PDB file as gemmi writes it, atoms N, CA and C in Angstrom:
CRYST1    1.000    1.000    1.000  90.00  90.00  90.00 P 1                      
ATOM      1  N   UNK A   1     172.725 117.703  96.689  1.00  0.00           N  
ATOM      2  CA  UNK A   1     172.004 116.529  96.334  1.00  0.00           C  
ATOM      3  C   UNK A   1     170.580 116.648  96.822  1.00  0.00           C  
ATOM      4  N   UNK A   2     169.688 116.345  95.940  1.00  0.00           N  
ATOM      5  CA  UNK A   2     168.301 116.434  96.367  1.00  0.00           C  
ATOM      6  C   UNK A   2     167.761 115.021  96.599  1.00  0.00           C  
ATOM      7  N   UNK A   3     166.977 114.976  97.592  1.00  0.00           N  
ATOM      8  CA  UNK A   3     166.366 113.692  97.932  1.00  0.00           C  
ATOM      9  C   UNK A   3     164.964 113.683  97.314  1.00  0.00           C  
ATOM     10  N   UNK A   4     164.719 112.686  96.526  1.00  0.00           N  
ATOM     11  CA  UNK A   4     163.399 112.623  95.900  1.00  0.00           C  
ATOM     12  C   UNK A   4     162.434 111.800  96.768  1.00  0.00           C  
ATOM     13  N   UNK A   5     161.230 112.142  96.630  1.00  0.00           N  
ATOM     14  CA  UNK A   5     160.185 111.486  97.411  1.00  0.00           C  
ATOM     15  C   UNK A   5     159.812 110.162  96.732  1.00  0.00           C  
ATOM     16  N   UNK A   6     159.553 109.103  97.476  1.00  0.00           N  
ATOM     17  CA  UNK A   6     159.149 107.837  96.840  1.00  0.00           C  
ATOM     18  C   UNK A   6     157.786 107.989  96.152  1.00  0.00           C  
ATOM     19  N   UNK A   7     157.562 107.189  95.145  1.00  0.00           N  
ATOM     20  CA  UNK A   7     156.336 107.297  94.363  1.00  0.00           C  
ATOM     21  C   UNK A   7     155.092 107.037  95.209  1.00  0.00           C  
ATOM     22  N   UNK A   8     155.146 106.062  96.034  1.00  0.00           N  
ATOM     23  CA  UNK A   8     154.009 105.774  96.905  1.00  0.00           C  
ATOM     24  C   UNK A   8     154.551 105.285  98.230  1.00  0.00           C  
ATOM     25  N   UNK A   9     153.962 105.765  99.256  1.00  0.00           N  
ATOM     26  CA  UNK A   9     154.385 105.345 100.575  1.00  0.00           C  
ATOM     27  C   UNK A   9     153.675 104.026 100.887  1.00  0.00           C  
ATOM     28  N   UNK A  10     154.437 102.954 100.844  1.00  0.00           N  
ATOM     29  CA  UNK A  10     153.848 101.633 101.027  1.00  0.00           C  
ATOM     30  C   UNK A  10     153.448 101.362 102.463  1.00  0.00           C  
ATOM     31  N   UNK A  11     153.959 102.117 103.384  1.00  0.00           N  
ATOM     32  CA  UNK A  11     153.638 101.900 104.789  1.00  0.00           C  
ATOM     33  C   UNK A  11     152.378 102.656 105.219  1.00  0.00           C  
ATOM     34  N   UNK A  12     151.816 103.443 104.320  1.00  0.00           N  
ATOM     35  CA  UNK A  12     150.621 104.200 104.672  1.00  0.00           C  
ATOM     36  C   UNK A  12     149.383 103.371 104.349  1.00  0.00           C  
ATOM     37  N   UNK A  13     148.549 103.181 105.306  1.00  0.00           N  
ATOM     38  CA  UNK A  13     147.273 102.476 105.204  1.00  0.00           C  
ATOM     39  C   UNK A  13     147.385 101.112 104.522  1.00  0.00           C  
ATOM     40  N   UNK A  14     148.181 100.228 105.023  1.00  0.00           N  
ATOM     41  CA  UNK A  14     148.289  98.913 104.374  1.00  0.00           C  
ATOM     42  C   UNK A  14     147.014  98.076 104.553  1.00  0.00           C  
ATOM     43  N   UNK A  15     146.305  98.273 105.665  1.00  0.00           N  
ATOM     44  CA  UNK A  15     145.088  97.502 105.891  1.00  0.00           C  
ATOM     45  C   UNK A  15     144.017  97.849 104.857  1.00  0.00           C  
ATOM     46  N   UNK A  16     143.858  99.120 104.541  1.00  0.00           N  
ATOM     47  CA  UNK A  16     142.860  99.533 103.560  1.00  0.00           C  
ATOM     48  C   UNK A  16     143.145  98.949 102.185  1.00  0.00           C  
ATOM     49  N   UNK A  17     144.390  99.002 101.778  1.00  0.00           N  
ATOM     50  CA  UNK A  17     144.719  98.494 100.443  1.00  0.00           C  
ATOM     51  C   UNK A  17     144.522  96.979 100.374  1.00  0.00           C  
ATOM     52  N   UNK A  18     144.889  96.273 101.436  1.00  0.00           N  
ATOM     53  CA  UNK A  18     144.699  94.829 101.455  1.00  0.00           C  
ATOM     54  C   UNK A  18     143.213  94.478 101.496  1.00  0.00           C  
ATOM     55  N   UNK A  19     142.445  95.241 102.263  1.00  0.00           N  
ATOM     56  CA  UNK A  19     141.012  94.976 102.357  1.00  0.00           C  
ATOM     57  C   UNK A  19     140.331  95.185 101.010  1.00  0.00           C  
ATOM     58  N   UNK A  20     140.696  96.201 100.284  1.00  0.00           N  
ATOM     59  CA  UNK A  20     140.109  96.429  98.969  1.00  0.00           C  
ATOM     60  C   UNK A  20     140.319  95.212  98.072  1.00  0.00           C  
ATOM     61  N   UNK A  21     141.547  94.732  98.052  1.00  0.00           N  
ATOM     62  CA  UNK A  21     141.857  93.574  97.229  1.00  0.00           C  
ATOM     63  C   UNK A  21     141.050  92.349  97.674  1.00  0.00           C  
ATOM     64  N   UNK A  22     141.016  92.121  98.987  1.00  0.00           N  
ATOM     65  CA  UNK A  22     140.363  90.918  99.495  1.00  0.00           C  
ATOM     66  C   UNK A  22     138.833  90.963  99.343  1.00  0.00           C  
ATOM     67  N   UNK A  23     138.254  92.145  99.484  1.00  0.00           N  
ATOM     68  CA  UNK A  23     136.806  92.267  99.306  1.00  0.00           C  
ATOM     69  C   UNK A  23     136.434  92.006  97.850  1.00  0.00           C  
ATOM     70  N   UNK A  24     137.172  92.586  96.933  1.00  0.00           N  
ATOM     71  CA  UNK A  24     136.894  92.349  95.523  1.00  0.00           C  
ATOM     72  C   UNK A  24     137.116  90.881  95.144  1.00  0.00           C  
ATOM     73  N   UNK A  25     138.159  90.298  95.673  1.00  0.00           N  
ATOM     74  CA  UNK A  25     138.437  88.892  95.409  1.00  0.00           C  
ATOM     75  C   UNK A  25     137.333  88.005  95.983  1.00  0.00           C  
ATOM     76  N   UNK A  26     136.890  88.283  97.197  1.00  0.00           N  
ATOM     77  CA  UNK A  26     135.825  87.492  97.820  1.00  0.00           C  
ATOM     78  C   UNK A  26     134.517  87.633  97.046  1.00  0.00           C  
ATOM     79  N   UNK A  27     134.214  88.847  96.607  1.00  0.00           N  
ATOM     80  CA  UNK A  27     133.006  89.063  95.829  1.00  0.00           C  
ATOM     81  C   UNK A  27     133.063  88.280  94.520  1.00  0.00           C  
ATOM     82  N   UNK A  28     134.172  88.317  93.857  1.00  0.00           N  
ATOM     83  CA  UNK A  28     134.318  87.585  92.599  1.00  0.00           C  
ATOM     84  C   UNK A  28     134.195  86.080  92.786  1.00  0.00           C  
ATOM     85  N   UNK A  29     134.862  85.564  93.804  1.00  0.00           N  
ATOM     86  CA  UNK A  29     134.806  84.117  94.052  1.00  0.00           C  
ATOM     87  C   UNK A  29     133.394  83.686  94.421  1.00  0.00           C  
ATOM     88  N   UNK A  30     132.706  84.489  95.248  1.00  0.00           N  
ATOM     89  CA  UNK A  30     131.347  84.114  95.637  1.00  0.00           C  
ATOM     90  C   UNK A  30     130.393  84.186  94.456  1.00  0.00           C  
ATOM     91  N   UNK A  31     130.577  85.146  93.562  1.00  0.00           N  
ATOM     92  CA  UNK A  31     129.731  85.232  92.381  1.00  0.00           C  
ATOM     93  C   UNK A  31     129.953  84.022  91.471  1.00  0.00           C  
ATOM     94  N   UNK A  32     131.197  83.628  91.288  1.00  0.00           N  
ATOM     95  CA  UNK A  32     131.501  82.453  90.474  1.00  0.00           C  
ATOM     96  C   UNK A  32     130.923  81.196  91.117  1.00  0.00           C  
ATOM     97  N   UNK A  33     131.044  81.084  92.442  1.00  0.00           N  
ATOM     98  CA  UNK A  33     130.497  79.918  93.137  1.00  0.00           C  
ATOM     99  C   UNK A  33     128.974  79.863  93.022  1.00  0.00           C  
ATOM    100  N   UNK A  34     128.315  81.006  93.153  1.00  0.00           N  
ATOM    101  CA  UNK A  34     126.853  81.044  93.047  1.00  0.00           C  
ATOM    102  C   UNK A  34     126.398  80.659  91.647  1.00  0.00           C  
ATOM    103  N   UNK A  35     127.043  81.197  90.631  1.00  0.00           N  
ATOM    104  CA  UNK A  35     126.683  80.849  89.257  1.00  0.00           C  
ATOM    105  C   UNK A  35     126.971  79.377  88.958  1.00  0.00           C  
ATOM    106  N   UNK A  36     128.076  78.875  89.475  1.00  0.00           N  
ATOM    107  CA  UNK A  36     128.404  77.461  89.286  1.00  0.00           C  
ATOM    108  C   UNK A  36     127.399  76.557  89.972  1.00  0.00           C  
ATOM    109  N   UNK A  37     126.961  76.910  91.171  1.00  0.00           N  
ATOM    110  CA  UNK A  37     125.972  76.114  91.889  1.00  0.00           C  
ATOM    111  C   UNK A  37     124.651  76.102  91.135  1.00  0.00           C  
ATOM    112  N   UNK A  38     124.299  77.265  90.625  1.00  0.00           N  
ATOM    113  CA  UNK A  38     123.038  77.342  89.886  1.00  0.00           C  
ATOM    114  C   UNK A  38     123.102  76.485  88.627  1.00  0.00           C  
ATOM    115  N   UNK A  39     124.205  76.575  87.913  1.00  0.00           N  
ATOM    116  CA  UNK A  39     124.321  75.850  86.651  1.00  0.00           C  
ATOM    117  C   UNK A  39     124.495  74.350  86.861  1.00  0.00           C  
ATOM    118  N   UNK A  40     125.235  73.963  87.886  1.00  0.00           N  
ATOM    119  CA  UNK A  40     125.561  72.544  88.066  1.00  0.00           C  
ATOM    120  C   UNK A  40     124.624  71.798  88.998  1.00  0.00           C  
ATOM    121  N   UNK A  41     123.893  72.512  89.872  1.00  0.00           N  
ATOM    122  CA  UNK A  41     123.038  71.831  90.846  1.00  0.00           C  
ATOM    123  C   UNK A  41     121.572  72.219  90.699  1.00  0.00           C  
ATOM    124  N   UNK A  42     121.278  73.510  90.766  1.00  0.00           N  
ATOM    125  CA  UNK A  42     119.885  73.950  90.815  1.00  0.00           C  
ATOM    126  C   UNK A  42     119.117  73.656  89.535  1.00  0.00           C  
ATOM    127  N   UNK A  43     119.673  74.018  88.410  1.00  0.00           N  
ATOM    128  CA  UNK A  43     118.960  73.818  87.152  1.00  0.00           C  
ATOM    129  C   UNK A  43     118.730  72.337  86.839  1.00  0.00           C  
ATOM    130  N   UNK A  44     119.733  71.453  86.993  1.00  0.00           N  
ATOM    131  CA  UNK A  44     119.453  70.030  86.768  1.00  0.00           C  
ATOM    132  C   UNK A  44     118.426  69.466  87.749  1.00  0.00           C  
ATOM    133  N   UNK A  45     118.466  69.930  88.990  1.00  0.00           N  
ATOM    134  CA  UNK A  45     117.492  69.455  89.972  1.00  0.00           C  
ATOM    135  C   UNK A  45     116.083  69.892  89.585  1.00  0.00           C  
ATOM    136  N   UNK A  46     115.952  71.138  89.157  1.00  0.00           N  
ATOM    137  CA  UNK A  46     114.652  71.646  88.727  1.00  0.00           C  
ATOM    138  C   UNK A  46     114.135  70.848  87.529  1.00  0.00           C  
ATOM    139  N   UNK A  47     115.015  70.544  86.611  1.00  0.00           N  
ATOM    140  CA  UNK A  47     114.629  69.766  85.432  1.00  0.00           C  
ATOM    141  C   UNK A  47     114.187  68.358  85.828  1.00  0.00           C  
ATOM    142  N   UNK A  48     114.901  67.743  86.767  1.00  0.00           N  
ATOM    143  CA  UNK A  48     114.531  66.400  87.222  1.00  0.00           C  
ATOM    144  C   UNK A  48     113.166  66.388  87.892  1.00  0.00           C  
ATOM    145  N   UNK A  49     112.881  67.413  88.716  1.00  0.00           N  
ATOM    146  CA  UNK A  49     111.564  67.497  89.349  1.00  0.00           C  
ATOM    147  C   UNK A  49     110.469  67.676  88.305  1.00  0.00           C  
ATOM    148  N   UNK A  50     110.704  68.515  87.313  1.00  0.00           N  
ATOM    149  CA  UNK A  50     109.705  68.710  86.268  1.00  0.00           C  
ATOM    150  C   UNK A  50     109.433  67.418  85.512  1.00  0.00           C  
ATOM    151  N   UNK A  51     110.470  66.678  85.195  1.00  0.00           N  
ATOM    152  CA  UNK A  51     110.302  65.410  84.498  1.00  0.00           C  
ATOM    153  C   UNK A  51     109.540  64.400  85.354  1.00  0.00           C  
ATOM    154  N   UNK A  52     109.843  64.367  86.651  1.00  0.00           N  
ATOM    155  CA  UNK A  52     109.186  63.417  87.546  1.00  0.00           C  
ATOM    156  C   UNK A  52     107.696  63.716  87.656  1.00  0.00           C  
ATOM    157  N   UNK A  53     107.349  64.978  87.893  1.00  0.00           N  
ATOM    158  CA  UNK A  53     105.952  65.324  88.112  1.00  0.00           C  
ATOM    159  C   UNK A  53     105.148  65.423  86.817  1.00  0.00           C  
ATOM    160  N   UNK A  54     105.805  65.383  85.679  1.00  0.00           N  
ATOM    161  CA  UNK A  54     105.090  65.398  84.411  1.00  0.00           C  
ATOM    162  C   UNK A  54     104.272  64.118  84.252  1.00  0.00           C  
ATOM    163  N   UNK A  55     104.803  63.003  84.708  1.00  0.00           N  
ATOM    164  CA  UNK A  55     104.150  61.705  84.551  1.00  0.00           C  
ATOM    165  C   UNK A  55     103.693  61.098  85.873  1.00  0.00           C  
ATOM    166  N   UNK A  56     103.711  61.853  86.932  1.00  0.00           N  
ATOM    167  CA  UNK A  56     103.401  61.326  88.264  1.00  0.00           C  
ATOM    168  C   UNK A  56     101.893  61.234  88.459  1.00  0.00           C  
ATOM    169  N   UNK A  57     101.424  60.085  88.914  1.00  0.00           N  
ATOM    170  CA  UNK A  57     100.010  59.876  89.202  1.00  0.00           C  
ATOM    171  C   UNK A  57      99.870  59.644  90.698  1.00  0.00           C  
ATOM    172  N   UNK A  58      99.411  60.680  91.400  1.00  0.00           N  
ATOM    173  CA  UNK A  58      99.361  60.579  92.856  1.00  0.00           C  
ATOM    174  C   UNK A  58      98.298  59.608  93.335  1.00  0.00           C  
ATOM    175  N   UNK A  59      97.212  59.438  92.574  1.00  0.00           N  
ATOM    176  CA  UNK A  59      96.176  58.487  92.986  1.00  0.00           C  
ATOM    177  C   UNK A  59      96.711  57.050  92.925  1.00  0.00           C  
ATOM    178  N   UNK A  60      97.433  56.743  91.879  1.00  0.00           N  
ATOM    179  CA  UNK A  60      98.017  55.397  91.759  1.00  0.00           C  
ATOM    180  C   UNK A  60      99.032  55.156  92.872  1.00  0.00           C  
ATOM    181  N   UNK A  61      99.813  56.169  93.173  1.00  0.00           N  
ATOM    182  CA  UNK A  61     100.799  56.061  94.242  1.00  0.00           C  
ATOM    183  C   UNK A  61     100.109  55.885  95.598  1.00  0.00           C  
ATOM    184  N   UNK A  62      99.032  56.627  95.829  1.00  0.00           N  
ATOM    185  CA  UNK A  62      98.288  56.511  97.081  1.00  0.00           C  
ATOM    186  C   UNK A  62      97.691  55.110  97.219  1.00  0.00           C  
ATOM    187  N   UNK A  63      97.107  54.591  96.137  1.00  0.00           N  
ATOM    188  CA  UNK A  63      96.524  53.251  96.195  1.00  0.00           C  
ATOM    189  C   UNK A  63      97.586  52.200  96.491  1.00  0.00           C  
ATOM    190  N   UNK A  64      98.740  52.365  95.877  1.00  0.00           N  
ATOM    191  CA  UNK A  64      99.816  51.405  96.113  1.00  0.00           C  
ATOM    192  C   UNK A  64     100.269  51.432  97.567  1.00  0.00           C  
ATOM    193  N   UNK A  65     100.366  52.633  98.149  1.00  0.00           N  
ATOM    194  CA  UNK A  65     100.769  52.728  99.560  1.00  0.00           C  
ATOM    195  C   UNK A  65      99.672  52.197 100.477  1.00  0.00           C  
ATOM    196  N   UNK A  66      98.404  52.456 100.133  1.00  0.00           N  
ATOM    197  CA  UNK A  66      97.303  51.961 100.955  1.00  0.00           C  
ATOM    198  C   UNK A  66      97.269  50.442 100.933  1.00  0.00           C  
ATOM    199  N   UNK A  67      97.481  49.845  99.766  1.00  0.00           N  
ATOM    200  CA  UNK A  67      97.506  48.389  99.672  1.00  0.00           C  
ATOM    201  C   UNK A  67      98.689  47.789 100.407  1.00  0.00           C  
ATOM    202  N   UNK A  68      99.770  48.545 100.518  1.00  0.00           N  
ATOM    203  CA  UNK A  68     100.941  48.056 101.243  1.00  0.00           C  
ATOM    204  C   UNK A  68     100.758  48.185 102.750  1.00  0.00           C  
ATOM    205  N   UNK A  69      99.713  48.907 103.194  1.00  0.00           N  
ATOM    206  CA  UNK A  69      99.451  49.045 104.621  1.00  0.00           C  
ATOM    207  C   UNK A  69     100.229  50.154 105.285  1.00  0.00           C  
ATOM    208  N   UNK A  70     100.626  51.156 104.524  1.00  0.00           N  
ATOM    209  CA  UNK A  70     101.402  52.266 105.077  1.00  0.00           C  
ATOM    210  C   UNK A  70     100.552  53.129 106.001  1.00  0.00           C  
ATOM    211  N   UNK A  71      99.272  53.299 105.652  1.00  0.00           N  
ATOM    212  CA  UNK A  71      98.386  54.184 106.412  1.00  0.00           C  
ATOM    213  C   UNK A  71      97.581  53.388 107.425  1.00  0.00           C  
ATOM    214  N   UNK A  72      97.435  53.939 108.619  1.00  0.00           N  
ATOM    215  CA  UNK A  72      96.611  53.304 109.636  1.00  0.00           C  
ATOM    216  C   UNK A  72      95.134  53.590 109.408  1.00  0.00           C  
ATOM    217  N   UNK A  73      94.819  54.741 108.857  1.00  0.00           N  
ATOM    218  CA  UNK A  73      93.423  55.144 108.714  1.00  0.00           C  
ATOM    219  C   UNK A  73      92.780  54.636 107.431  1.00  0.00           C  
ATOM    220  N   UNK A  74      93.570  54.065 106.536  1.00  0.00           N  
ATOM    221  CA  UNK A  74      93.039  53.562 105.267  1.00  0.00           C  
ATOM    222  C   UNK A  74      93.265  52.059 105.233  1.00  0.00           C  
ATOM    223  N   UNK A  75      92.170  51.344 105.113  1.00  0.00           N  
ATOM    224  CA  UNK A  75      92.284  49.887 105.053  1.00  0.00           C  
ATOM    225  C   UNK A  75      92.519  49.468 103.602  1.00  0.00           C  
ATOM    226  N   UNK A  76      93.411  48.533 103.383  1.00  0.00           N  
ATOM    227  CA  UNK A  76      93.668  48.124 101.997  1.00  0.00           C  
ATOM    228  C   UNK A  76      92.463  47.413 101.386  1.00  0.00           C  
ATOM    229  N   UNK A  77      92.190  47.748 100.146  1.00  0.00           N  
ATOM    230  CA  UNK A  77      91.114  47.135  99.370  1.00  0.00           C  
ATOM    231  C   UNK A  77      89.758  47.243 100.054  1.00  0.00           C  
ATOM    232  N   UNK A  78      89.554  48.279 100.842  1.00  0.00           N  
ATOM    233  CA  UNK A  78      88.270  48.466 101.519  1.00  0.00           C  
ATOM    234  C   UNK A  78      87.348  49.287 100.622  1.00  0.00           C  
ATOM    235  N   UNK A  79      86.079  48.953 100.671  1.00  0.00           N  
ATOM    236  CA  UNK A  79      85.114  49.730  99.902  1.00  0.00           C  
ATOM    237  C   UNK A  79      84.780  50.992 100.671  1.00  0.00           C  
ATOM    238  N   UNK A  80      84.213  51.943  99.969  1.00  0.00           N  
ATOM    239  CA  UNK A  80      83.855  53.213 100.586  1.00  0.00           C  
ATOM    240  C   UNK A  80      82.710  53.010 101.560  1.00  0.00           C  
ATOM    241  N   UNK A  81      82.685  53.837 102.589  1.00  0.00           N  
ATOM    242  CA  UNK A  81      81.577  53.808 103.532  1.00  0.00           C  
ATOM    243  C   UNK A  81      80.308  54.257 102.821  1.00  0.00           C  
ATOM    244  N   UNK A  82      79.167  53.875 103.376  1.00  0.00           N  
ATOM    245  CA  UNK A  82      77.893  54.218 102.753  1.00  0.00           C  
ATOM    246  C   UNK A  82      77.674  55.723 102.707  1.00  0.00           C  
ATOM    247  N   UNK A  83      78.043  56.411 103.791  1.00  0.00           N  
ATOM    248  CA  UNK A  83      77.817  57.858 103.832  1.00  0.00           C  
ATOM    249  C   UNK A  83      78.701  58.591 102.827  1.00  0.00           C  
ATOM    250  N   UNK A  84      79.894  58.053 102.564  1.00  0.00           N  
ATOM    251  CA  UNK A  84      80.775  58.683 101.569  1.00  0.00           C  
ATOM    252  C   UNK A  84      80.187  58.498 100.176  1.00  0.00           C  
ATOM    253  N   UNK A  85      79.685  57.308  99.901  1.00  0.00           N  
ATOM    254  CA  UNK A  85      79.069  57.055  98.601  1.00  0.00           C  
ATOM    255  C   UNK A  85      77.841  57.949  98.404  1.00  0.00           C  
ATOM    256  N   UNK A  86      77.018  58.119  99.455  1.00  0.00           N  
ATOM    257  CA  UNK A  86      75.851  59.000  99.367  1.00  0.00           C  
ATOM    258  C   UNK A  86      76.275  60.447  99.124  1.00  0.00           C  
ATOM    259  N   UNK A  87      77.302  60.871  99.830  1.00  0.00           N  
ATOM    260  CA  UNK A  87      77.783  62.249  99.681  1.00  0.00           C  
ATOM    261  C   UNK A  87      78.291  62.488  98.262  1.00  0.00           C  
ATOM    262  N   UNK A  88      79.072  61.574  97.738  1.00  0.00           N  
ATOM    263  CA  UNK A  88      79.583  61.717  96.380  1.00  0.00           C  
ATOM    264  C   UNK A  88      78.447  61.727  95.362  1.00  0.00           C  
ATOM    265  N   UNK A  89      77.406  60.933  95.606  1.00  0.00           N  
ATOM    266  CA  UNK A  89      76.252  60.917  94.724  1.00  0.00           C  
ATOM    267  C   UNK A  89      75.543  62.265  94.734  1.00  0.00           C  
ATOM    268  N   UNK A  90      75.383  62.861  95.920  1.00  0.00           N  
ATOM    269  CA  UNK A  90      74.750  64.170  96.033  1.00  0.00           C  
ATOM    270  C   UNK A  90      75.581  65.244  95.324  1.00  0.00           C  
ATOM    271  N   UNK A  91      76.888  65.181  95.483  1.00  0.00           N  
ATOM    272  CA  UNK A  91      77.778  66.151  94.833  1.00  0.00           C  
ATOM    273  C   UNK A  91      77.669  66.010  93.318  1.00  0.00           C  
ATOM    274  N   UNK A  92      77.666  64.778  92.827  1.00  0.00           N  
ATOM    275  CA  UNK A  92      77.547  64.562  91.380  1.00  0.00           C  
ATOM    276  C   UNK A  92      76.215  65.092  90.861  1.00  0.00           C  
ATOM    277  N   UNK A  93      75.147  64.887  91.613  1.00  0.00           N  
ATOM    278  CA  UNK A  93      73.842  65.398  91.195  1.00  0.00           C  
ATOM    279  C   UNK A  93      73.825  66.924  91.182  1.00  0.00           C  
ATOM    280  N   UNK A  94      74.446  67.546  92.177  1.00  0.00           N  
ATOM    281  CA  UNK A  94      74.500  69.010  92.237  1.00  0.00           C  
ATOM    282  C   UNK A  94      75.310  69.575  91.067  1.00  0.00           C  
ATOM    283  N   UNK A  95      76.387  68.915  90.730  1.00  0.00           N  
ATOM    284  CA  UNK A  95      77.207  69.369  89.609  1.00  0.00           C  
ATOM    285  C   UNK A  95      76.440  69.216  88.306  1.00  0.00           C  
ATOM    286  N   UNK A  96      75.730  68.104  88.169  1.00  0.00           N  
ATOM    287  CA  UNK A  96      74.931  67.888  86.952  1.00  0.00           C  
ATOM    288  C   UNK A  96      73.831  68.925  86.838  1.00  0.00           C  
ATOM    289  N   UNK A  97      73.218  69.320  87.975  1.00  0.00           N  
ATOM    290  CA  UNK A  97      72.158  70.332  87.960  1.00  0.00           C  
ATOM    291  C   UNK A  97      72.720  71.693  87.575  1.00  0.00           C  
ATOM    292  N   UNK A  98      73.940  71.992  88.003  1.00  0.00           N  
ATOM    293  CA  UNK A  98      74.562  73.270  87.649  1.00  0.00           C  
ATOM    294  C   UNK A  98      74.927  73.349  86.170  1.00  0.00           C  
ATOM    295  N   UNK A  99      75.245  72.239  85.599  1.00  0.00           N  
ATOM    296  CA  UNK A  99      75.647  72.205  84.177  1.00  0.00           C  
ATOM    297  C   UNK A  99      74.463  72.347  83.238  1.00  0.00           C  
ATOM    298  N   UNK A 100      73.247  72.101  83.732  1.00  0.00           N  
ATOM    299  CA  UNK A 100      72.065  72.198  82.874  1.00  0.00           C  
ATOM    300  C   UNK A 100      71.691  73.615  82.587  1.00  0.00           C  
TER     301      UNK A 100                                                      
END                                                                             
């Protein structure tokens, strides 16, 4: 009677075979999770930000916050200081001179 050898020795290197399976499984699950996060969270968030900033007027928002008294350094409904008005006038004149 001849004794035949088993097709594969299941007791040889069980950790390696299990690790191969688990690494591939983990890679697949993480790839699916990353793609799902991108499709379900990142892209809609990006679209919402684009829509918001398409019509956003930061000057109007700043004026509204200044009138509400949010800023300590900006007084609500205050006119510009004289030196600021002079400076802006000089800048406008310089720009007009450059355009000529």
